[in-house]
C-alpha positions as CSV (number, residue, x, y, z in Angstrom):
1,M,-39.3,153.1,26.6
2,D,-41.2,152.6,29.8
3,K,-40.3,154.0,33.2
4,L,-38.8,150.8,34.6
5,E,-36.6,150.2,31.6
6,K,-35.3,153.8,31.7
7,T,-34.6,153.5,35.5
8,A,-32.8,150.2,35.0
9,N,-30.7,151.8,32.2
10,D,-29.8,154.7,34.5
11,A,-28.7,152.4,37.4
12,A,-25.2,151.0,37.5
13,P,-25.1,148.0,35.2
14,G,-23.9,145.6,38.0
15,Y,-26.5,146.8,40.5
16,A,-29.3,146.7,37.9
17,A,-28.4,143.1,37.2
18,Q,-28.6,142.4,41.0
19,V,-32.1,143.9,41.1
20,A,-33.1,141.9,38.0
21,E,-31.9,138.7,39.9
22,L,-33.9,139.8,43.0
23,F,-36.9,140.1,40.7
24,R,-36.5,136.7,39.2
25,E,-35.9,135.0,42.5
26,H,-38.3,136.8,44.9
27,N,-41.0,138.6,42.9
28,R,-43.6,135.8,43.5
29,A,-42.8,135.6,47.2
30,L,-42.8,139.4,47.5
31,I,-46.3,139.5,45.9
32,A,-47.6,136.7,48.2
33,F,-46.1,138.6,51.2
34,L,-47.8,141.8,50.1
35,Q,-51.1,140.1,49.4
36,C,-51.2,138.9,53.0
37,K,-50.6,142.4,54.2
38,L,-52.9,144.2,51.8
39,N,-55.6,141.6,51.2
40,S,-55.6,142.5,47.5
41,A,-53.7,141.0,44.5
42,H,-54.0,144.2,42.6
43,D,-52.5,146.3,45.4
44,A,-49.8,143.7,46.0
45,Q,-48.7,143.8,42.4
46,E,-48.6,147.6,42.3
47,V,-46.7,147.8,45.5
48,A,-44.2,145.1,44.3
49,Q,-43.6,147.1,41.1
50,E,-43.0,150.3,43.1
51,T,-40.7,148.4,45.4
52,F,-38.5,147.3,42.6
53,M,-38.5,150.8,41.2
54,R,-37.3,152.1,44.5
55,M,-34.6,149.4,44.6
56,L,-33.4,150.6,41.2
57,T,-33.2,154.2,42.2
58,L,-31.3,153.8,45.5
59,D,-28.5,156.4,46.0
60,R,-25.9,154.1,47.6
61,P,-26.9,150.5,47.1
62,E,-23.4,149.3,47.9
63,Q,-24.1,150.2,51.6
64,I,-26.9,147.6,51.9
65,S,-25.7,144.3,53.3
66,S,-28.7,142.3,52.3
67,L,-30.6,143.4,49.2
68,R,-33.4,140.8,49.8
69,A,-34.0,142.0,53.3
70,Y,-34.0,145.6,52.1
71,L,-36.4,144.7,49.3
72,F,-38.9,143.2,51.8
73,R,-38.4,146.2,54.2
74,I,-39.2,148.7,51.4
75,A,-42.3,146.6,50.4
76,S,-43.5,146.4,54.0
77,N,-43.2,150.2,54.4
78,L,-45.0,150.8,51.1
79,A,-47.7,148.4,52.2
80,V,-48.2,150.3,55.4
81,D,-48.4,153.5,53.5
82,R,-51.0,152.0,51.1
83,L,-53.1,150.7,54.1
84,R,-53.0,154.2,55.7
85,M,-54.0,155.7,52.4
86,H,-56.9,153.3,52.1
87,K,-57.9,154.0,55.7
88,V,-58.0,157.8,55.1
89,R,-60.1,157.3,52.0
90,N,-62.4,154.9,53.7
91,D,-62.8,157.2,56.7
92,A,-63.7,160.0,54.3
93,A,-66.1,157.8,52.4
94,L,-67.9,156.8,55.7
95,E,-68.7,160.5,56.3
96,H,-70.7,160.5,53.1
97,P,-71.2,156.8,52.3
98,P,-72.5,155.8,48.9
99,E,-75.8,153.9,48.8
100,D,-74.1,150.6,47.8
101,I,-71.5,150.5,50.6
102,W,-73.0,147.4,52.2
103,H,-72.8,145.2,49.1
104,G,-69.2,144.1,49.8
105,A,-68.3,141.2,52.2
106,P,-68.3,142.5,55.8
107,I,-64.9,142.8,57.5
108,P,-65.4,139.9,60.0
109,E,-66.2,137.6,57.1
110,R,-63.0,138.6,55.2
111,H,-61.0,138.0,58.4
112,A,-62.6,134.6,58.8
113,S,-61.8,133.8,55.2
114,A,-58.2,134.9,55.6
115,A,-57.8,132.8,58.8
116,E,-59.3,129.8,57.0
117,Q,-56.8,130.3,54.1
118,W,-53.9,130.5,56.6
119,R,-55.1,127.3,58.3
120,G,-55.2,125.7,54.9
121,I,-51.7,126.8,54.0
122,R,-50.3,125.5,57.4
123,E,-52.1,122.2,56.8
124,A,-50.8,122.0,53.2
125,L,-47.2,122.6,54.4
126,R,-47.6,119.8,57.0
127,E,-48.6,117.5,54.1
128,L,-45.5,118.1,52.1
129,P,-42.5,115.8,52.0
130,E,-39.9,116.9,54.6
131,K,-37.3,118.2,52.1
132,T,-40.0,120.3,50.3
133,H,-41.3,121.7,53.6
134,Q,-37.8,122.5,54.9
135,A,-36.7,124.2,51.7
136,F,-39.9,126.3,51.6
137,V,-39.6,127.4,55.2
138,M,-35.9,128.2,54.9
139,H,-36.3,130.2,51.7
140,V,-39.7,131.9,51.9
141,I,-40.3,132.2,55.6
142,E,-36.7,132.6,57.0
143,G,-35.6,134.5,53.9
144,R,-32.5,132.5,53.1
145,D,-31.0,132.6,49.6
146,F,-31.3,129.5,47.5
147,A,-27.5,128.9,47.7
148,V,-27.6,129.0,51.5
149,V,-30.5,126.6,51.6
150,A,-28.8,124.3,49.1
151,Q,-25.6,124.2,51.2
152,T,-27.5,123.6,54.4
153,M,-29.7,120.8,52.9
154,K,-26.8,119.4,50.9
155,L,-28.8,119.8,47.7
156,S,-28.2,121.6,44.4
157,E,-29.7,125.1,44.0
158,R,-31.9,123.7,41.2
159,M,-33.4,121.1,43.6
160,V,-34.0,123.7,46.2
161,R,-35.8,125.8,43.6
162,Y,-37.8,122.7,42.6
163,H,-38.8,122.1,46.2
164,V,-39.8,125.7,46.8
165,T,-41.8,125.9,43.6
166,H,-43.5,122.6,44.3
167,A,-44.5,123.8,47.8
168,L,-45.9,127.1,46.5
169,A,-47.9,125.3,43.8
170,Y,-49.2,122.7,46.3
171,C,-50.3,125.4,48.8
172,R,-52.0,127.4,46.0
173,A,-53.8,124.3,44.8
174,R,-54.7,123.2,48.3
175,V,-56.1,126.6,49.3
176,G,-57.7,127.1,45.9
177,D,-57.5,130.9,46.1
178,L,-57.6,132.4,42.7
179,E,-56.3,135.7,44.0
180,M,-52.9,134.3,44.9
181,P,-50.2,135.1,42.4
């Protein structure tokens, strides 16, 4: 039995089910959020997994008013820790740089690429139908639950999920970034 299954079995059954639902609803958005912070699909996936592990092992989860907000707070903190760890390693490596250090893309080029991707995403969102754009913004950017978005937009939760999924797929296709989850 792997570590995640064991931890899920040790958690209270109701709470483990809540975390499983969080995973189903927000894992892709969490990975996309982490990818923006970490600039690495691999690191984003690792930090997302660690985030869910931490959620499963909370001492008093009943004291948390919004599990989704707490999920993203844990992920953000872990991303900062990961970035600090990388900085320490990079600083140490610069003291004794390997001969092939300059073969990667320079930092300004990576920033320009990220800025270009962000412009592409903003443009793609403007191209979406109004309901799709609104559902995406309310759920992914504002962090509202599907039920709240559905009630606000007077749609079924299934339609809200469809609009959000459509927006994510459209943005991925429009930007054409293979690193996005």
